[in-house]
Wavefront OBJ file of the C-alpha trace (Angstrom):
o trace
v 8.349 -18.971 -12.061
v 10.341 -18.266 -8.842
v 9.382 -19.357 -5.353
v 10.435 -17.658 -2.035
v 9.496 -18.775 1.457
v 9.617 -16.553 4.566
v 8.955 -17.491 8.171
v 7.129 -14.775 10.004
v 5.080 -14.263 13.214
v 1.315 -14.020 13.195
v 1.496 -10.318 13.902
v 3.797 -9.814 10.863
v 1.506 -11.944 8.790
v -1.490 -9.680 9.764
v 0.705 -6.640 8.827
v 1.258 -8.277 5.371
v -2.420 -8.997 5.060
v -3.192 -5.264 5.680
v -0.466 -4.282 3.206
v -1.941 -6.547 0.438
v -5.616 -5.809 1.286
v -6.398 -4.540 -2.170
v -5.143 -7.726 -3.734
v -6.799 -10.293 -1.415
v -8.595 -13.159 -3.183
v -11.753 -14.703 -1.799
v -10.804 -18.342 -1.756
v -7.938 -19.156 0.680
v -6.019 -22.400 0.457
v -6.589 -24.805 3.485
v -4.493 -23.734 6.547
v -3.782 -20.326 5.193
v -4.386 -16.860 6.868
v -4.689 -15.037 3.566
v -3.900 -15.269 -0.146
v -3.238 -12.267 -2.412
v -2.470 -11.873 -6.050
v -0.618 -8.841 -7.335
v 0.048 -8.263 -11.016
v 3.389 -10.161 -10.843
v 3.323 -12.281 -7.626
v 1.058 -14.663 -5.664
v 1.448 -14.449 -1.870
v 0.009 -17.091 0.402
v 0.497 -16.887 4.196
v -0.051 -19.984 6.340
v -0.984 -20.413 9.996
v 2.338 -22.250 10.448
v 4.096 -18.936 9.893
v 5.367 -19.687 6.393
v 4.693 -17.143 3.743
v 5.003 -18.338 0.070
v 5.777 -15.834 -2.750
v 5.361 -17.231 -6.295
v 5.884 -15.419 -9.651
v 8.316 -13.301 -11.593
v 8.670 -10.754 -8.827
v 8.700 -13.209 -5.973
v 12.202 -12.292 -4.668
v 11.588 -8.559 -4.938
v 8.137 -8.868 -3.260
v 9.540 -11.091 -0.483
v 12.349 -8.586 0.004
v 9.967 -5.980 1.236
v 9.491 -8.174 4.398
v 13.221 -8.971 5.198
v 15.694 -11.614 4.225
v 14.220 -14.212 1.825
v 15.430 -17.666 0.886
v 14.485 -19.607 -2.253
v 13.660 -23.225 -1.765
v 16.233 -24.219 -4.434
v 19.091 -22.211 -2.966
v 18.454 -21.808 0.793
v 22.168 -22.257 1.761
v 23.416 -19.710 -0.676
v 20.751 -17.204 0.146
v 21.096 -17.432 3.901
v 24.918 -17.116 3.751
v 24.579 -13.864 1.794
v 21.494 -12.358 3.368
v 21.626 -9.983 6.295
v 18.685 -8.560 8.019
v 18.030 -4.981 7.314
v 18.644 -4.077 10.902
v 22.020 -5.849 10.947
v 23.204 -3.689 8.208
v 22.535 -0.420 10.173
v 25.318 1.439 11.968
v 25.424 0.932 15.629
v 23.626 3.674 17.505
v 21.799 5.043 14.427
v 18.808 5.928 16.539
v 20.893 8.616 18.335
v 22.411 10.118 15.313
v 21.476 13.267 13.362
v 19.686 11.710 10.499
v 17.414 12.078 7.551
v 14.443 9.680 7.615
v 11.803 9.138 4.797
v 8.483 7.388 4.667
v 5.426 7.296 2.449
v 1.633 7.094 2.833
v -1.196 6.204 0.548
v 0.334 3.316 -1.427
v -2.368 0.893 -0.249
v -5.248 3.344 -0.335
v -7.566 3.253 -3.306
v -8.599 6.888 -3.072
v -5.956 9.639 -2.843
v -2.319 10.222 -3.711
v 0.958 8.860 -2.592
v 2.658 11.298 -0.279
v 6.334 10.966 0.554
v 8.139 12.933 3.219
v 11.751 13.147 4.191
v 12.778 14.915 7.441
v 16.074 15.906 9.127
v 16.233 15.534 12.880
v 19.419 16.628 14.746
v 20.476 14.409 17.627
v 19.801 17.288 20.046
v 16.138 17.463 19.001
v 15.325 13.809 19.412
v 14.251 14.179 23.052
v 11.907 17.109 22.165
v 10.197 15.155 19.350
v 9.666 12.222 21.720
v 8.191 14.668 24.228
v 5.828 15.920 21.529
v 4.602 12.396 21.031
v 6.241 11.542 17.689
v 5.996 7.873 16.911
v 4.816 5.690 14.013
v 1.783 7.296 12.521
v -0.095 3.980 12.260
v -0.246 4.113 16.084
v -1.978 7.471 16.023
v -5.485 8.634 14.992
v -5.989 11.410 12.494
v -6.724 13.952 15.192
v -3.465 13.269 16.985
v -1.468 13.235 13.697
v -2.787 16.638 12.748
v -1.968 18.132 16.131
v 1.580 16.745 16.162
v 2.219 17.576 12.535
v 1.225 21.236 13.049
v 3.932 21.509 15.659
v 6.831 19.548 14.184
v 6.597 21.017 10.739
v 8.107 24.204 12.164
v 10.838 22.245 13.986
v 12.315 19.881 11.595
v 13.427 20.705 7.957
v 11.368 18.499 5.663
v 10.320 17.943 2.018
v 6.855 16.745 1.077
v 6.097 15.355 -2.365
v 2.646 14.451 -3.541
v 2.004 12.113 -6.515
v -1.568 12.853 -7.485
v -3.886 10.326 -8.928
v -3.907 11.619 -12.448
v -0.097 11.395 -12.751
v 0.073 8.161 -10.842
v -2.387 6.493 -13.231
v -0.457 7.727 -16.310
v 2.799 6.424 -14.933
v 1.295 3.091 -13.936
v -0.425 2.655 -17.364
v 2.879 3.451 -19.052
v 4.393 0.361 -17.218
v 6.068 2.027 -14.184
v 5.726 -0.020 -11.037
v 4.559 1.532 -7.820
v 7.894 0.583 -6.313
v 9.733 2.667 -8.900
v 7.502 5.639 -8.313
v 8.193 5.494 -4.583
v 11.893 5.143 -5.042
v 12.071 8.202 -7.207
v 9.894 10.232 -4.759
v 12.053 9.167 -1.747
v 15.298 10.072 -3.592
v 13.938 13.454 -4.588
v 12.590 14.279 -1.100
v 15.926 13.336 0.449
v 17.840 15.431 -2.047
v 15.544 18.385 -1.219
v 16.254 18.009 2.450
v 20.030 17.801 1.810
v 19.743 21.056 -0.070
v 17.788 22.680 2.803
v 20.355 21.733 5.517
v 23.561 22.291 3.463
v 26.322 22.612 4.337
v 25.245 20.352 7.261
v 25.313 16.682 6.426
v 23.338 13.897 8.197
v 25.294 11.117 9.876
v 22.771 8.653 8.240
v 19.809 8.537 5.819
v 17.157 5.997 6.764
v 14.488 4.924 4.288
v 11.543 2.858 5.502
v 12.203 -0.254 3.409
v 9.717 -1.123 0.631
v 12.161 -2.953 -1.678
v 15.723 -4.187 -1.222
v 18.383 -1.556 -1.462
v 19.807 -2.937 -4.771
v 16.350 -2.652 -6.366
v 15.860 0.841 -4.983
v 19.090 2.115 -6.570
v 18.168 0.305 -9.838
v 14.889 2.240 -9.747
v 16.528 5.623 -9.385
v 19.620 5.097 -11.571
v 18.268 7.271 -14.374
v 17.659 10.268 -12.051
v 19.897 13.396 -12.460
v 21.072 13.181 -8.877
v 21.005 10.283 -6.445
v 21.544 10.383 -2.645
v 23.951 7.516 -1.935
v 26.143 8.515 0.924
v 25.216 6.745 4.245
v 21.811 5.545 2.944
v 20.277 2.687 4.852
v 17.096 0.677 4.565
v 14.983 -1.036 7.208
v 11.479 -2.299 7.670
v 9.652 -0.674 10.595
v 12.166 2.121 10.483
v 9.807 4.391 12.411
v 10.925 2.519 15.517
v 14.579 2.799 14.703
v 14.992 6.588 14.179
v 12.430 9.246 15.087
v 13.183 11.088 11.810
v 11.298 8.291 10.064
v 8.460 8.622 12.524
v 8.294 12.303 12.015
v 8.257 11.793 8.167
v 5.461 9.222 8.582
v 3.341 11.727 10.623
v 3.882 14.544 8.127
v 3.107 12.302 5.172
v -0.101 11.062 6.848
v -1.067 14.675 7.670
v -0.695 15.622 4.041
v -2.623 12.592 2.929
v -5.459 13.377 5.302
v -5.659 16.852 4.082
v -5.789 15.705 0.450
v -8.559 13.197 1.179
v -10.499 16.096 2.742
v -10.004 17.935 -0.563
v -11.281 14.901 -2.590
v -14.321 14.648 -0.163
v -15.168 18.344 -0.826
v -14.933 17.700 -4.569
v -17.018 14.559 -4.368
v -19.655 16.110 -2.179
v -19.432 13.268 0.406
v -16.782 11.764 2.715
v -14.177 9.735 0.953
v -13.086 6.702 2.952
v -9.486 5.548 3.424
v -8.038 2.080 2.738
v -9.067 -0.416 0.103
v -11.935 -2.351 1.659
v -15.569 -2.755 0.716
v -16.345 0.758 1.901
v -14.267 2.345 -0.787
v -16.015 0.112 -3.477
v -19.278 1.651 -2.348
v -17.830 5.187 -2.330
v -16.341 4.836 -5.802
v -19.695 3.469 -7.043
v -21.448 6.515 -5.509
v -18.896 8.826 -7.227
v -19.408 7.137 -10.629
v -23.190 7.452 -10.336
v -22.917 11.036 -9.206
v -20.205 12.428 -11.588
v -19.572 9.819 -14.119
v -16.816 7.182 -14.644
v -14.529 9.684 -16.361
v -13.920 11.325 -12.949
v -12.193 8.226 -11.515
v -8.636 8.870 -12.722
v -8.408 12.045 -10.561
v -9.727 10.272 -7.427
v -8.416 6.659 -7.433
v -5.573 4.321 -8.312
v -7.279 2.690 -11.323
v -5.363 -0.516 -11.338
v -6.592 -1.588 -7.910
v -9.244 -4.345 -7.991
v -11.615 -1.886 -6.266
v -12.179 -0.281 -9.666
v -13.844 -3.378 -11.092
v -15.755 -4.025 -7.809
v -17.139 -0.395 -7.959
v -18.165 -0.814 -11.573
v -19.937 -4.015 -10.748
v -21.890 -2.187 -8.022
v -22.854 0.524 -10.437
v -24.074 -1.980 -13.062
v -26.232 -3.721 -10.482
v -27.831 -0.476 -9.487
v -28.487 0.484 -13.064
v -30.281 -2.797 -14.035
l 1 2 3 4 5 6 7 8 9 10 11 12 13 14 15 16 17 18 19 20 21 22 23 24 25 26 27 28 29 30 31 32 33 34 35 36 37 38 39 40 41 42 43 44 45 46 47 48 49 50 51 52 53 54 55 56 57 58 59 60 61 62 63 64 65 66 67 68 69 70 71 72 73 74 75 76 77 78 79 80 81 82 83 84 85 86 87 88 89 90 91 92 93 94 95 96 97 98 99 100 101 102 103 104 105 106 107 108 109 110 111 112 113 114 115 116 117 118 119 120 121 122 123 124 125 126 127 128 129 130 131 132 133 134 135 136 137 138 139 140 141 142 143 144 145 146 147 148 149 150 151 152 153 154 155 156 157 158 159 160 161 162 163 164 165 166 167 168 169 170 171 172 173 174 175 176 177 178 179 180 181 182 183 184 185 186 187 188 189 190 191 192 193 194 195 196 197 198 199 200 201 202 203 204 205 206 207 208 209 210 211 212 213 214 215 216 217 218 219 220 221 222 223 224 225 226 227 228 229 230 231 232 233 234 235 236 237 238 239 240 241 242 243 244 245 246 247 248 249 250 251 252 253 254 255 256 257 258 259 260 261 262 263 264 265 266 267 268 269 270 271 272 273 274 275 276 277 278 279 280 281 282 283 284 285 286 287 288 289 290 291 292 293 294 295 296 297 298 299 300 301 302 303 304 305 306 307 308 309 310 311 312 313 314 315
């Protein structure tokens, strides 16, 4: 079993906690901020700033959060590792670029939506003026307002992986990371087709795995976007094309949740906290357990929690 240790700020650790919210465990080790258990990795974050990843996918999981060093080979890892930002071309934020981002991966209800956008350098000031920035800093009302304007300004591609297909792929053994990589690659290819014969100076993907893992995930695809492709965490703050993609992806996700709410007959909550357990239980009681695959990501721990609530109510 591999072990990887990262040193991160408290703000970054809280971001990690939010990311792993559907995998959080109740009992935290002494001195820890949180502990989470995914199907292939145990993550424990300590108040000291150290984050320990343990398991078969420890290096891949840690790689989502930047450079990682294994305790057994710190010197070798640190000599080879570069931060994602260090690998980016100088001045990338002012280039004409394609940016891609996804929404919905940590939400129990709803699909994964991936968007790639192309922003010409001359349109960067306009998008800033329109309020384009990381969608996590905007409420739904603001996202909808901005998205309705920019969708007619920037070429983009939106791909939606609905729950039914997501669950089938996950049950067949495909990881969420591979699903996302395939979606990002296809969205980028779609935008490249739309803007041809123009070519972006750079393609920036909001990093969810290391670049080598990403290309391993998409190697079986008929076509792969490889030229001038870069990866970075918090890419929304590096190029506005990623921020625009983030907003359009969130806009599509919000619309889809509204559709699910209409089908359910009540408001479907976002996220993966206790409120979605209650909502899923309500859905099961109202429409039957067989409806779940079209509404939720079944492998989340929320499924068992919702079923436990249903069983208590039926006793």
